[in-house]
N, C-alpha and C positions, 0 to 999 in steps of 0.2 A: 683615788691618789693619796700617797702617804702624806700625812700632815694636814689634810684639808679638814677644816672645821667652819662652822657658820660664822660669819662677821659679827661684831658686837658694837653697840654703842651705849651711851648711859641713858637712864630713864628721865632724868630731870637734870637742870642746870644746878651747878654748884660753884662756890666762890672761894678763893684762897687770896689772902692779902698779906703783904709784908714789905720788906725794904730791899732794894737791890744791894747785893755786896759791894759792887764797884761804884755805882751812882749814888747810893744812899737814899734814892727817891722812893717814896711810897708807891706801891703798884698793886693793883687788883687784878686777878686772874679769874675769869669766868668760863668754865667748861660747859658746853651745851651738847645735847644730841645732834647727830647729823645722820643723814640718809646713807644707806649702804652704797658702798663705793665711793664715798667722799674722801676717805683717808683722814689724816689729822691736818687741820688748816688753822694757822695762826693768823690773828686779825689784830691790828693796832686800833684799838677803840678810842684812842686819844688824838688820831690824826683825821684830817678832812677826808671824807669818803671812805674811811675805815679800810685802808688797804689790807690785802691778804697775802699770805705766803704759804704754800703747801710745806709741810714739815718733811722735806725730802733732801737727800744729800746734794742734789744739783743746785741747791741754794745755800749750801753750807758755807761758811766764812770762818773757819776755825781758828783759834789762837790757843796758846799753850795752856792756860788756865780754864778754858770753858769752851762751849760750842755755840756759835752763832749762826743765825740764818738771816739773809737778805734777799729781798726782791724789790727792785725799784728804790723807792724812798724809804720803804718799810724795813727796819732792822729789829731783829729779836735777839737779845743776849742771854746767854747761859740757860739754854733750853733743855740741857741733857736731863735734869732731875725730872722735869715735867714729862719728857718723852720716855724716861725709864718707867715712870709710874703708869703711863698709859700702856706701854708695851708689856710691862710685867702683869698687868691686870687683863691683858689680851683685849683691850679696847682699841678697835680698828678705825672707828669713824667718830670724830670729835671736832667741833668748832670751838677754838680757844680764843677769847677776847681778852687782850692785855692792854691795860692802861698806861704803859710806859714802855721804853725800849728794853730794859732789863728786867728779867723776871725776878721775884723774890728770892732772897737767899734762905729764908726760914731758919731752920736750926742746922742747915748744911746738909740735910737729906731729902729723901723724897717721901718721908712719912706723912707730911700734911697734905700732899697731893692725893696719896693712896687713901687716906682716911675720908677725904672729901668725896673722892670718886665712888668709893665703896657706899657711903651714905647716899649718894645720888642713885645708885642702883644700876644694875646692868640688864641690857635688853638684847636678845638673841634676834639677829636679822636673818632675812630669808636667803641673802647672798652668801656664797661660800668664799672663804678667805683665799688669798694669793700666796701659797707657800713657795719659799725658795728651799728646795731639797739639795743640800750639798752632796754631790756624787764623787767629787775628786778632791784630794787634799792639796793644799797649797800653803805657802808662807809669804807673809809680807813684812819686811823689815823697814824700820825708819827711825832714826834718832837714838840708836842704841837699844831699841826694843824691838819685838816682833810679835806677830799674832799668827798662830797656826789655825787653819780652817780645815775641818775634816768631816767626813760623813758620820752620821749617828746611827747606831744599829737599832734603836728602839723608837724611832719616829719622835725624837726629843730634841729640844734645844738645850745644849749643855754649855755653860759659861764657866771659865776658869781664869783666875788672875794670879800671877806670881810677882811678888814686890821685892825688891832688893835695891836699896839705896846705898849699900856698902856699909863697911864696919864703922865708918865715922859718923854715921847718921843716927839721931836718936830714935829713929823709926826702924824696928828691927825686921828682919827678913820674915816674910809671911805670905801665905797663899790662902785662896778660897775657891771651892768648886760647888756648883749647883746645878741640878736639873731644873730648868725653869718651868714653873707653874705659877698661877696667881697665888696659891697658898704659901708656896716657898718664897716668892718675892715679897709678899706683905709681911711675913713672919721673920725672914731671915736676912733680907736685903735692903728693904726700903728705909729702915732707920739707920743705916750706916752713913755717917757724916763726913763732909768735907774736912780735909786735914792740911795743915802746914806746919813746918818747924817753927819754933819760936824765933829762930834767925830769919826765916822767911817773912814772918809776920812783922818783925821789925823793919825789915827792908821795905815792905809794902807801905807801912805806915809813914816812914820817912820819905817816901816819894809822893805822899799826900793821897794814897789810895786806901780806901776801906778803913778810914780813921774811926768810923762810928761802930765797927764790928768788934764784938766782944768775945770772951770766952764761951759765952753761951750760944754764939751763932755758929761755931764750928770748933774743930779740935785743933788747939795749938799745943804742939808736942815739944817738951824741953827734954833735957838729959834725964830727968827722973820720970818721964812720962807726961800725960796731959796736964797742962797748967790750969788750975782752978776748975778741973772737969775730971771725968773718969771715962774709961772705955765703956761702950755698950756690949762690944764683943772683944774676945781676945785678939782677933784678926779683923778689927773693924776697918783699918785702912784698906786692906785687901777686899774686903766686902764692899766699900765704897768705890773702889776702882772697878769692881765687877758691876756695880750699878751704873757707872758712867759707860762702861762697855755696852750693857744692854740698851741704855738710852741712845748712844751714839750709833750703833749698829741699826737700831729700829729705822734710822733715816734712810735705810735702803728701800723702805716703803712695801715691804712684804714681811709675812711671818717666816721666821727662820727655823729650819730643821736641820740641824748639824752640831759640831762641836767647836767652839771658839775659845781658844786658848791664848791669852795675852801675857807676855812676859816683859815687864818694865815698859808697857805701852801707856800712851796718854791720848789726849783728844786729837792731836794731829794725826797720830797713826791710825786711830779709830775712823777718822774721816776718810782716809785712804782705803781702808778695808770696806767701809760702807759703800764707797763708789764702786768697788769691785764687786760687791754682792749685788748692787743694783744692775750692773752690766750682766751678770750671770742670770738675774731674774728676767731681764729683757730677752736674753738668748734662750731660756727655758720656755718663755711665753711664745716666742717665733717657733720653737720646735713643736709645742703643743698645737699651735694654729696649723702648722704643715700636716701633722698627723691627722688632725680633724678634717682637713680638706682632703687628704688622701683617703680617708674612710668614706667620705661623702662621694668622691668620684668612683671608688670601688663599688659602692651601693648602686649608683647610677648605672654603671656599666653592667653590673649583674642583672 
């Protein structure tokens, strides 16, 4: 079947530490190997009983600036960069223990996760992956943006983001497109950082949020470009939005084969698309089961 590959996990545990953007709390993230078929499971290591939550769209509790997962009393905030790193490196099965509610902001990118996971090493597992092959095109609109989902002609996952905040924004119009592979993600996407305008940064600080965050922790963009910083890529903002798109859509719980084009989209829209992709994956799974049953019946009849 188009897009099928073996599942992957990591060879050993690895650890990433930092502070949450919103909470300012120190947090430790420990990624460990998991058996085939497990998927990505998040664990609150700081809570009694170490409650777990599958990294799946059915547990998503998205807000404008980040993606959160909740199951029972266990909440996990700003999971998109971790999820993008796992999806970008094609790591299907992983147990992730987190010592606080909010994951670390790090430098605003997924680079630290990618480097730690690559250092841990990759293990090819016996089970085959569950691909969702997009067969029909559709568009989902929300909040002034939209995502187009379409078939891919070469058994690939293609992600594209077009950014346009208008002529009054210090962030200029830009776009980015990539054919997703672990090499492309680690070299071209993972290091693209979270960004805000200088006006947004002032508003957040005045409301008492993220007062500890400096220009080294993300891109603050003023009229003349990054404040106290420099772009890593000419279109770094569009690349980071692509990173978010990859991480958010991975919550569909399957490997994706298709083209995913977002125009002015954000986490809320991504969550709606991920839910639709999960529904399509369930429908395709039922079709495969029916086809398998029909073949078995035919063989018995023969």
